[in-house]
C-alpha positions, 0 to 999 in steps of 0.5 A: 500500500505504501508504494501505491500511495507514493506513486499517487504522490509522485504522479505516476501509475500505481503499477510503477509503484508496485513494480518498483517495490518488487524489484527493490525487494528482489535486489535486497534479497539477492545481494543480502541486506542487513538487519535494520535496512529498510528497502521500501518506498520513502516519503523523501523520495516521493517528494523529489520524484514528484517535482521531477515528474512534474517538470520533465514527465515520467520518462526521466523517472527510470534514469533517476532511479538508475542514477540513485542506485548507482550512487548508493552502490558507489557510496556502499563500496566507498565505505560511506555508511560509517558516517550514519553514526554521526546522525543522532538516534532520535533523528533517525527515529523521527524520520522513520516515524514521519513516513 
């Protein structure tokens, strides 16, 4: 339901939201996620994607998703995950609860 809801917010077809959740779950399972990693739709992403789709149309959505995935993989390979320790725990809880 969250993926469908965020697809409405982003202004794309709900099928896009469902397929994105399926693909993201597949890759998280295939590459072995870690405890505490949430792989799902995010309110923060929906807000950014909404302005992208409004300005350029849904054609650029696939390129945006691929670029985000590449940047996340580079950040993981570069060991940038250690910097999350600088974010206070109440801030992380507030973000997750705000979704």
